[in-house]
C-alpha positions in Angstrom: -20.5 49.6 8.4 -16.7 50.9 7.4 -15.2 50.0 10.6 -17.3 46.6 10.5 -16.1 45.9 6.8 -12.2 46.9 8.3 -12.2 44.2 10.6 -13.2 41.9 8.6 -10.7 42.2 5.8 -8.1 42.1 8.8 -9.6 39.0 10.1 -9.5 36.7 6.6 -5.7 38.8 6.2 -4.6 37.1 9.3 -6.4 33.8 8.8 -4.8 33.8 5.2 -1.5 34.4 6.9 -1.6 32.0 9.7 -2.6 29.3 7.3 0.8 30.7 4.7 2.8 29.8 7.8 0.9 26.5 8.7 1.9 25.5 5.4 5.3 26.9 4.9 8.0 24.0 4.5 11.2 23.4 7.0 14.5 25.9 6.7 15.7 25.7 3.3 19.0 25.4 5.3 17.5 21.9 6.9 16.7 21.0 3.1 19.8 21.6 1.7 21.4 19.3 4.1 19.1 16.9 3.9 19.7 16.8 0.3 23.3 17.1 0.7 23.5 13.7 3.1 21.3 11.8 1.0 23.8 12.4 -2.1 26.7 11.5 0.3 24.8 8.4 1.2 23.4 7.2 -2.3 26.2 4.4 -2.8 25.0 3.3 0.9 21.6 3.6 0.0 21.7 1.9 -3.4 23.6 -1.1 -2.0 21.0 -1.8 0.8 18.3 -2.2 -1.7 20.4 -4.6 -3.7 20.8 -6.4 -0.9 17.0 -6.7 -0.2 16.2 -7.3 -3.8 18.8 -10.4 -4.0 17.0 -12.1 -0.9 13.6 -11.4 -0.6 11.2 -13.4 1.7 7.3 -13.9 2.0 4.6 -12.5 4.5 5.2 -13.4 8.0 8.6 -15.5 6.5 10.7 -12.0 6.7 13.3 -13.9 9.2 16.5 -12.4 7.2 14.7 -9.2 5.9 13.6 -8.3 9.6 17.4 -8.9 10.9 19.2 -7.1 8.7 16.8 -3.9 8.7 17.5 -4.4 12.6 21.1 -4.7 12.7 21.1 -1.4 10.0 18.8 0.5 12.3 21.2 -0.5 15.2 24.3 0.9 13.8 23.0 4.1 13.3 22.3 4.4 17.0 18.0 3.8 17.2 16.2 2.2 19.9 15.5 -0.8 17.7 12.2 -3.4 18.9 12.2 -7.0 17.3 9.2 -9.3 16.7 6.4 -7.1 16.1 3.7 -8.6 14.1 6.2 -11.6 14.1 8.8 -10.5 12.1 8.2 -6.8 12.0 10.9 -4.2 13.4 10.2 -0.4 15.1 12.8 2.0 14.9 13.1 4.5 17.1 15.0 7.8 16.3 15.4 10.4 19.2 15.9 14.2 18.1 18.0 16.1 20.4 15.1 18.6 20.4 11.8 17.5 22.6 8.5 17.5 20.5 5.9 15.1 19.2 6.7 11.4 17.2 5.7 11.1 13.9 6.1 7.8 12.2 7.2 6.5 8.9 6.2 2.7 7.5 8.0 0.9 4.8 6.7 -2.7 4.2 8.8 -5.8 4.0 7.4 -9.1 2.3 7.9 -10.2 -1.5 5.7 -12.2 -3.9 5.5 -15.6 -4.9 7.4 -15.0 -8.7 9.7 -15.7 -10.6 12.0 -12.9 -11.4 13.1 -12.9 -15.0 15.5 -10.1 -14.7 18.9 -10.4 -15.8 20.4 -8.1 -13.2 23.4 -8.5 -11.2 21.4 -8.6 -7.5 18.5 -10.6 -9.1 16.4 -12.2 -6.5 18.2 -15.7 -5.4 15.5 -17.0 -3.4 13.9 -19.2 -6.7 10.4 -18.5 -7.1 10.0 -15.1 -4.6 11.1 -11.7 -6.1 10.3 -7.8 -4.2 7.7 -7.5 -7.8 5.9 -4.9 -5.7 8.5 -2.6 -5.1 9.0 -2.9 -1.0 12.4 -3.7 -1.8 12.4 0.1 -2.6 10.0 1.3 0.5 12.3 -0.4 2.7 15.6 1.5 1.1 14.1 4.8 1.3 13.1 4.4 5.1 16.7 3.1 6.0 17.9 6.0 4.1 15.7 8.5 5.4 17.0 6.8 9.0 20.2 7.3 7.8 20.4 10.7 7.0 18.5 11.6 10.0 20.2 9.6 12.8 23.3 12.2 11.3 21.0 15.4 11.8 19.5 15.1 15.2 20.4 18.4 16.1 18.2 19.6 13.7 14.8 17.2 14.7 12.1 18.4 17.3 11.3 15.2 18.2 11.2 12.2 17.8 11.1 9.7 14.2 9.5 6.2 14.8 10.5 3.7 11.7 7.8 1.1 11.1 8.7 -2.0 9.2 6.0 -4.1 8.6 5.5 -7.7 7.4 2.7 -9.4 5.6 1.5 -6.2 3.4 0.4 -8.7 0.7 -1.6 -10.7 3.2 -0.6 -13.0 5.7 -0.9 -16.9 5.1 -4.2 -19.0 5.4 -4.7 -19.3 9.5 -2.2 -16.4 10.4 -2.4 -13.5 11.9 -0.4 -9.9 10.0 0.1 -6.9 8.8 -0.7 -3.4 9.6 -3.6 -4.6 12.2 -1.2 -7.0 14.0 1.3 -4.7 14.4 -1.4 -1.8 16.1 -2.6 -4.4 17.9 0.4 -5.0 19.6 1.1 -1.0 20.1 3.1 0.1 17.5 1.6 3.5 17.4 2.2 3.9 21.0 5.1 4.3 23.9 5.9 6.9 22.2 2.5 7.8 21.0 2.6 9.0 17.1 0.5 11.2 16.0 1.0 11.4 12.4 2.2 8.9 9.6 3.4 8.9 6.3 4.0 6.3 3.7 5.0 5.6 0.0 4.4 3.3 -3.0 6.0 2.9 -6.3 4.2 3.4 -9.2 5.0 2.3 -12.7 2.9 5.4 -14.4 4.8 8.4 -13.2 8.4 9.1 -14.3 11.6 9.3 -12.1 11.6 12.6 -9.8 7.6 12.8 -10.2 5.2 12.5 -7.2 1.7 11.3 -7.2 -0.9 11.6 -4.3 -4.8 11.7 -3.8 -6.4 14.7 -1.6 -8.3 12.2 0.0 -9.2 8.4 -1.5 -6.2 7.4 -2.5 -6.3 3.4 -3.0 -9.2 0.2 -3.7 -10.3 -1.6 -0.7 -9.5 -5.4 -1.3 -12.6 -8.4 -0.6 -11.8 -12.0 -1.3 -14.4 -14.5 -1.8 -14.6 -17.7 -2.8 -18.2 -19.7 -4.0 -19.2 -23.4 -4.3 -21.5 -24.0 -6.3 -23.0 -27.8 -6.1 -24.5 -29.8 -8.9 -25.2 -33.3 -9.8 -22.2 -35.3 -10.9 -23.2 -37.3 -14.8 -21.7 -38.8 -17.6 -20.9 -35.7 -20.0 -22.4 -38.1 -22.8 -25.8 -37.7 -21.0 -26.2 -34.3 -19.7 -29.8 -34.4 -19.0 -28.7 -36.6 -16.0 -26.7 -33.9 -14.7 -27.0 -31.1 -12.5 -24.2 -28.9 -14.4 -22.3 -26.7 -12.0 -20.1 -25.4 -14.9 -23.0 -24.2 -16.3 -24.8 -23.1 -13.8 -20.8 -21.1 -12.0 -20.4 -19.7 -15.9 -24.0 -17.5 -15.9 -23.1 -16.5 -11.8 -20.5 -14.8 -13.4 -21.7 -13.7 -16.5 -24.4 -12.4 -13.6 -21.7 -10.9 -11.2 -20.7 -8.5 -14.5 -23.9 -6.9 -14.2 -23.6 -5.4 -11.2 -20.8 -3.1 -12.1 -22.5 -2.1 -15.3 -25.7 -1.8 -14.2 -26.6 -2.2 -10.8 -24.5 0.2 -9.0 -23.7 4.0 -9.9 -21.1 4.0 -12.3 -19.8 7.3 -11.0 -18.3 4.8 -7.6 -15.8 2.5 -9.3 -15.7 -0.7 -8.5 -14.0 -4.2 -9.8 -15.4 -7.5 -9.9 -12.7 -10.4 -11.0 -12.8 -14.1 -10.8 -9.5 -15.3 -11.0 -10.0 -19.3 -10.2 -12.6 -21.1 -12.0 -11.6 -25.2 -11.1 -13.7 -28.3 -10.6 -13.8 -28.8 -6.6 -13.4 -32.0 -4.5 -12.7 -34.5 -7.4 -10.0 -35.1 -10.4 -11.7 -34.0 -13.4 -12.1 -35.7 -16.9 -12.8 -34.4 -20.5 -16.1 -36.9 -20.6 -17.6 -36.0 -16.6 -19.8 -33.1 -15.3 -18.2 -33.0 -12.0 -20.2 -32.3 -8.7 -19.1 -29.0 -7.2 -16.8 -26.2 -8.8 -15.8 -23.7 -6.9 -14.9 -19.7 -8.1 -12.2 -17.5 -6.3 -11.7 -13.6 -7.3 -11.7 -10.5 -5.9 -13.9 -7.4 -5.2 -12.4 -3.8 -5.6 -14.1 -0.3 -4.4 -13.4 3.0 -3.7 -16.4 3.3 -1.3 -18.1 1.8 1.5 -21.2 1.7 0.4 -20.4 0.3 -2.8 -18.2 -2.6 -1.4 -21.8 -3.3 0.4 -23.6 -3.2 -2.4 -21.5 -5.5 -4.5 -21.3 -7.8 -1.9 -24.9 -8.1 -1.2 -25.7 -8.3 -5.0 -23.3 -11.1 -6.0 -24.9 -13.5 -2.9 -28.2 -12.8 -3.9 -27.4 -13.5 -8.1 -25.2 -16.7 -6.9 -28.3 -18.3 -4.9 -30.8 -17.1 -7.5 -28.9 -18.6 -10.4 -28.2 -21.8 -8.3 -31.7 -22.4 -7.3 -32.7 -21.5 -11.0 -31.1 -24.1 -12.2 -31.4 -27.0 -9.5 -28.1 -26.7 -8.2 -27.4 -24.9 -4.5 -24.6 -22.7 -3.2 -22.8 -24.4 -0.8 -20.2 -22.0 0.0 -20.5 -18.2 -0.2 -17.7 -16.8 1.7 -16.6 -13.1 1.6 -13.7 -11.7 3.3 -13.3 -8.3 4.3 -9.3 -7.9 3.7 -8.3 -4.2 4.0 -10.3 -0.8 3.6 -10.4 1.9 1.4 -7.5 4.1 1.9 -8.5 7.4 2.7 -5.6 10.2 3.0 -6.1 13.3 5.5 -6.9 16.1 3.8 -5.8 18.6 6.2 -2.5 16.8 6.3 -2.2 16.5 2.8 -2.6 20.1 2.4 0.0 21.0 4.7 2.3 18.6 3.3 2.7 19.2 -0.3 4.4 22.7 0.1 7.4 20.6 1.4 7.1 18.3 -1.1 7.4 20.8 -3.8 10.2 22.5 -2.7 12.2 19.0 -2.6 11.2 17.9 -6.3 10.1 21.5 -7.8 6.2 22.0 -8.1 5.4 20.7 -11.8 6.8 16.9 -10.4 4.2 16.7 -7.8 1.0 15.7 -9.8 -2.6 14.9 -8.4 -3.2 11.1 -9.7 -6.4 9.2 -10.0 -6.9 7.0 -7.3 -5.8 2.8 -7.6 -7.9 0.3 -7.7 -5.3 -1.7 -5.7 -4.9 -2.0 -2.3 -2.4 -1.5 0.6 -3.3 -2.6 4.4 -1.8 1.6 5.0 -5.3 2.8 5.7 -5.4 0.2 9.3 -3.0 3.1 10.4 -4.8 5.9 9.2 -7.8 4.9 10.8 -5.9 5.2 13.9 -4.3 8.7 13.4 -3.7 11.2 10.2 -1.7 9.8 7.5 -0.8 10.5 4.0 0.4 7.7 1.4 1.5 9.0 -1.6 3.3 7.8 -5.3 6.8 8.0 -6.0 7.9 8.2 -9.7 10.1 4.9 -11.3 9.7 5.1 -14.8 12.3 6.4 -17.1 11.9 5.5 -20.3 15.4 7.0 -21.8 17.3 4.7 -19.5 14.8 2.1 -21.1 13.1 1.3 -17.5 9.2 1.3 -18.5 6.9 -1.0 -16.1 4.0 -1.9 -17.0 2.7 -2.8 -14.2 3.4 -4.2 -10.5 3.6 -8.2 -9.5 5.3 -8.6 -12.7 8.4 -10.6 -13.0 10.0 -7.9 -15.0 9.6 -5.2 -12.5 12.2 -2.8 -13.1 13.1 0.5 -11.6 15.1 3.4 -12.4 17.1 3.9 -8.7 17.5 7.8 -8.6 13.9 7.4 -7.2 15.0 6.0 -3.7 17.2 9.0 -3.1 14.5 11.0 -4.0 11.8 9.2 -1.8 14.9 10.0 0.8 14.8 13.5 0.5 11.4 13.5 0.1 10.7 11.2 3.0 12.9 13.4 5.3 11.8 16.9 4.4 8.3 15.8 5.5 9.4 14.3 8.8 11.2 16.9 10.0 8.4 19.7 8.4 6.0 17.8 10.5 7.8 17.9 13.3 9.0 21.7 13.2 5.5 22.7 12.1 3.0 20.6 14.3 5.2 20.5 17.5 5.1 24.6 18.2 
């Protein structure tokens, strides 16, 4: 029995030692070199961000952005492929040592928002702004490429830099985004074994990194519903079948899905963003024939996602029928899935991040109800998508949210992002390539 216990303790010790060695970050000399090179390149990396912020472009129309990125990567000596998924760019950095290939993804597109910030590098393209931080993401990725290109002798394998268009969604009738990049083989030749990405996060102060072990962002669905009634003069409502009232009742009915019909421990959001008369010009004294509702559903589980869609459809049809109206259209589009990190990859990656920014600055955060198509990559290979803090109240930088016309960022976050991402990539290749 004593011999058996000794063997069991020995095996436990060996397992713990193996796990410890598996999660050790890269050599501190390499970390120091990355930090040094990131700081030396600070002005250049910040200038890259300023250029990208000044010339934002919409989804699948990132022509100048794409060419700027491609030329920057070529100057760094990377192998560059243009025109992936329409305007995407892929750069391959080959280390001097053989090994695996790891991926880093940055999104490129901006939003149809008019910037209100009075800064020297504000958007020069009217009605378009990098209001979701994709300029920061690209600057971090290009800064990482610059740092790692100057230390190829330390890299055991390859780094594939994936610059993705249309993360915000391709225009109607077009393909785009992560799904199209995968379809066109971005994870092949050479095969990518894991992928990393980040997103700026207004709630976190600069210098901090937020993470989730598994579920990190919500699925994103879009719905469109057309309610058909009967047109009549507003003075004679009894001659109508009022689609405005019917649509209003449907919206109220939908709200009971979240509060009464699904398990509250599985969060979901149902939002109607557009309520409009459809197919005619409205007047104050006319009850229209049709009303259109457009909105979004967010959830953190596939099961909840399916439940919400089914219940929305049933409620819409039943309320319309009860009022003598009908549902002309019920269109429900699954845009992007729930974003779920690979827990083993997260656990192995966190020690390296803590080495860079300090353990106290690596924070477990709640999943976001915002969406991201990064999950399409993680459905194919292990991935880790984390948050980059951008807030600095001492500098007066207190962003309320993303997708706002006054979004501001503490640019120190870019350099921190470069240091963290470069270390993550080197760590991964060294650890997994053994």
